[in-house]
N, C-alpha and C positions, 0 to 999 in steps of 0.2 A: 795392451795390457789391461787386465781386469782389476778394477780398484776394489779393494776391501770396504767393509762398512766402516771400519775405523778411519781409513783415509779420507773417505767421502764425507763422513761426519765431521772430521776435523778441516776439511776443505771449506765445508759450508759455514763452519763457525769463524774462519778467517774471512770469507767473503762478507759475512754479515758485520763483523767487527770494522772491517775497512770501510763498508758502506756508512755505517753508523759514525765513524770518525769523520768522514768526508762531508755529511751532512748536519751533524750537530755542531754546536759550539764547544768542541771537545778536542782534545789531543790524545795519543795513545801512549800508554806507558810501556816502555820496552822491557820484556822479559824472555827467559829461555822458552817458556811455552809458545810466545808468539811466533818464533822461530819455527817450533815444531809444527804448528798449524799452517804457517806459510809454506813449508815444504809439502805439505799434502795438498794444498791448493795448486802448487806448480806442478804436481804430478798430474792433474786433472787435464783432459783434453779440451779443446776450445769450446766444444759444445757444451760441456758439463760446467766450464767457467760461466758461460752465458746463462744457463740455467740457476747457477748459484747467484749470479747478479740480479736476475729477475726476481728471483724469491726474496732476496734481501731487499731490493727497492719496494716490493708490495709490503713486505712485513714492517718496513721502516715507515712507510706512509701511514699505515693504519695505526701503528703506536704514536706516531708524532701527532696524528689528528686526535687520538683519543686520551693521551697522557700528558698533561702540561708540564709535568715534572722536568721532561727531556728538553724543554724550550729554555731553560733558564741555565746559564753557564757562569763561571767556566766548569766544564766537565772534564774528567779524566776517565779513560776506557782502557781496561786491561784484561787480559785473558787468564784464566785460572788453570792450575795444574790438575791432571786427572786424580791427584791424591786428594782433592777437596772432598770428592764424593764419598771416600772412605769414612768421613766425619759428619756425613749427612748435608754436606753443602753442594747441591747439583748444580749450581749456576756455573755457567762456561765463561761468560762475559759479565764483569762488573762496571757499572757507570756510576761514578762517584762526583757529587757536587763539592768542588773545592772549598766554596764558602761555607756551607751547611755541614759538610760531613755526610749527608744522607747518600746511600747507596741503593742501586736498584740493579736487578741481575736479569740475564736472559740465558736460558738452556737452548742451545742450538741443536736440533737433530736433523739428519738427512735419512727419511724413510725408516724411522727407528722410533717405536714407542715404549721400548723397555725403560724401567725406571730405576732399575739397580740390577748389579751383576755380583752380589755378594758371594761369599764362599763358606762352606762348613768344613771342619777338621776336628781332628782329635784334641786341638788346644784352643779353637776359636769360641769364645765366650760371647755368642751372639747376642744374648739378653742383655749383658752388660754394654755391648758395643753399640746396640741398635736403640736401647730405650731405658739403659741404667738399671735394670734389674738383672742380677746374675742368675744363670740357669744353675740347676741342682746337680748334685753329685750323681743322682740316677741317670740324668740325660748322659753324663760323660761315661758312666760306667756301661751304659748301652751301646755308645757309639764307637768307644776306643778299641774294642776288638776287630771291629769291622775295619776301621782305619788302619789298624796294625797289620791286618791282612793284606790290605791294599798296598801297604808299604814293602811287604814282603814279594807281592807281585811286580812292584816296581823295580826292585832290586834284580829281579830276574829279567828285567828289559822286556816284559810283555805289552802287547798293545791291547787297546780295549776291544777291538773286534776280534781278538782271540780268545776272549772270554766268553762261556755260555751262560745264559741266565744272568747277565749282569743286573738287570732291573730287579730280578727276584733276590739276588744274593747282596746286592750293595744299595741300589736306589731305594727300593722299598723299605728295607729295615731303617735306613737313615733317615727317609721322609716320616716313617712312623714315629720314630724318636722325636723328630723336630716338632711334628703335629702334637703330640702328646705334652711336649714340654711348653709349648706356646698356650696350650689350653690349660696347664698348671699354673703357667705364670699369669695369664689373664684372670684367672679365677682368684689368685693370692693378691694380684696388684691391678684390681679394675681401673684404679684411677690414673695409672701409668701406662699400662701395656697397650691398650688398643690405640690411644692417641699418638703416644710415643713411638710405636712401631710404624704407624703409617706416616708421622712426619718424618721420621728417619729415611724411609723408603721415597716418600715424594719430594723431599727437601726441608731443611730447617729454617729456610728464609724465603720470603715471598719473592717471585719471580714471574716473568714470561717465558713460556715454552714456545719456540718457534719451530715448527715442523715442516720441512721441505718435502714435498712429494713431486712427482712428474706431472707438471701442469697446475699444481696448486699448492698454497702455503697456509698453513693453520697457526693461530695464535691462541694459546690457552693462558688465562689468568691463573695463576696459583696465589690466590690473594688471602691467605690464611690469618695474616695479621692486620690486614687492611692499610698496608703501606703504598699499594700501587694506584696509579691515577685512573686506570681502567680495569674493571672487573669486579663482580660482586663477591663481598667476603663470604665464606662458606665455613662449615663446620667440620671439625676433625671428629673421627668416631670416640665414643666413650664406652662401647660395647663390642666385643667379640661375639658374634652371633653363632658363627660355626666356622670350623675349619675341618676340610675332609679331603679324600683323594677326588680328583676329577673323574667323572664316569668313564668307565673303560680305560682308564690311564694308570701306569704304574710309576710314572715320572712327575706328575703334577699334582700339586695341592690347590685348593681354592679356599681363601679365607673371606668370610662374609661379615663385614661390620654393620653397624647401623649408619644413618644418615647417607646410604646409598654407596658406601665403599665396598668394593670387592676386588681382591688382588689374587693373582695366581703365581705360583712358586713351581717353576719347572727345573728339575735337577737334572745336570748332564756333566760329562766328562770335559774338561776344558783343553785337552790336548790329544794327540793321538796315542801316546804311550800312557800306560797306567800310572796315576799319581794319586796319593792320598787326598788332596783337597779336591772337594766336589764344588762345583758352581751352579748357582741359581741365575736362571733368566726369569726375572721378576717383572711382571706385565699388569698393568691395570685392566680390570675387566668392568668395573662400574665406578663411575664417580658421583659425588653429589649432583642432584639436578640444577642447583643453584650455580655450579661452576660456570663462568663465562669462557665461551669459546667462538671463534669467528674463522671461517675459512674463505680465502680468496681464490677463485679460478682465474686463471689467465692463459693465454695460448703460449706453448712451449716454442 
């Protein structure tokens, strides 16, 4: 059975959480999400479980050696629900010191570099949700007829592959409206939009991102507020330099900010059947040069 990206990602999250709990002065807090990720781990064949355990061991050893916060207990480890990401908290695993109340987070990913899968629809106010600045009536007036038409096609039970020129008819007009609205909001609220947008997308709280590949594991320090024991503090952007279509693409925008930030927004349908909400695959293209990253290569 071929495992989905969602299953392998949750399986790695479980394997990392268990390894942390076994090697830290910590106990696990039981919740419903823990059972969900455990089920994903149990679906994995033995070879994949071995890879997960290898990556978890190497990531743990690096963090243990570099961040003294994890050496002092008692600690409590728990996993967060997927809904946390909707409010800008991208941490999968939380590690809390029971005495001080300090919390550190880890985002666990299996061969996966996307930072968000936000949606656009005729009712989603992405400006309010992402960075606290509501979008304009002009934006909603532009996108509403497009999403209404998609609703009509949905009611007919059509599939996306049955539509001709879907990029020209749907993706490009919606991306154009999004692009123009981001530009307007960044001009109107320059102190809020660039930094708020990036912080919503990469995470509202400091954390380590641990990315498992085949044969190596990478640890990234998102140390924006300087609360982590390893990794340089880096700057969020305060200027949107440009947002435009990726060359020769009808589905992807590239937003370029100062301080080295660059993010791509690829729009796509989230299901086989036509439905009004469209989904973003949001990927980092450029990070600040001051961001700390470390990759460990090992034999599979």
